[in-house]
N, C-alpha and C positions, 0 to 999 in steps of 0.2 A: 183764724187769721188768714188775711190774703198773702199769696206769694208774688214777689214783686223779683222779675228778673230785667236786669240791665245788660245789654250787650254794647260795648263800646269797640267799634270797629278801628284797627290801628295795625296796618300791614307790617311786615318784619324789615322792608327796605326803607322805612322812614328814619331819619336822621337821629329822632329822640326815641326810637324805641327801647333803646337800655335804659334811659331816664324814667319812661313811661311803666316799663316793667318794675324797675325798684320803686318807685312810687306806689305803685299797687301793691308790692310786698311790704312796705311801711304802712299802708293803710292796714294790710291784712293782720300784720303784727299787734296793731293796737284794736282793731274792730273785728277781727275774722271769726270770734267767738258768736258774733250778732248773726252772721251770714252763714247759710248752708254749704255754699260754694261760693269760692272766689277763684277764678282761673284764668289763666292766659292759654289761648287755644291758637294752634298753628294747623294749617292745612297742608299735610305731608303726603308725598306719592309712596305708595309701598313698594317692595322690590318686585312685586308682580305688576307694576303700574297703574294700580288702584290708587283713587284719590282717599284720604281716610283724615279725621280729625285727631290731633294729638293734644292732650290736656296737660298743664302744669297746675296741680291742684295748689294753689300758693296759701291756703289758709290752713294747711298743715304744716306744723312747726318745722320741719327739716326742710321742706321744700321752701319757706320762706327765706332761710338763711342762704341757700342754694342762689334764689334768685336776687339777692342782694351783693352776691360777690362779682358777677360780670362788669367789665368796664368797656367791652367791645360787643358788636352785634353778632360776631362769629362765636364768641364766649357764650352768648344768652343761646343761640342755636343751639348749640352742642348740649345744652341742658334738655332738650327734646330728643335726642338721641337715645334711642333704647327705651323711651316712654311706650307703654303698652296702651 
């Protein structure tokens, strides 16, 4: 079976950032079992100054519920805090 990867670029500064994340979470609720990974990825700077990518793996049950809660961009951003 062929593996398909789709990446949709969507920066955290866009007005519809929260709505986009919630829509992706609702999609993951319904169809997440059909996909290996459904993630929201952010580029973050570590305390040492290096750039790295942080991922919310939203096709995991607990993460889906967390992504559906935020109503502001700041609340969504906080979900990435502490993610390794």
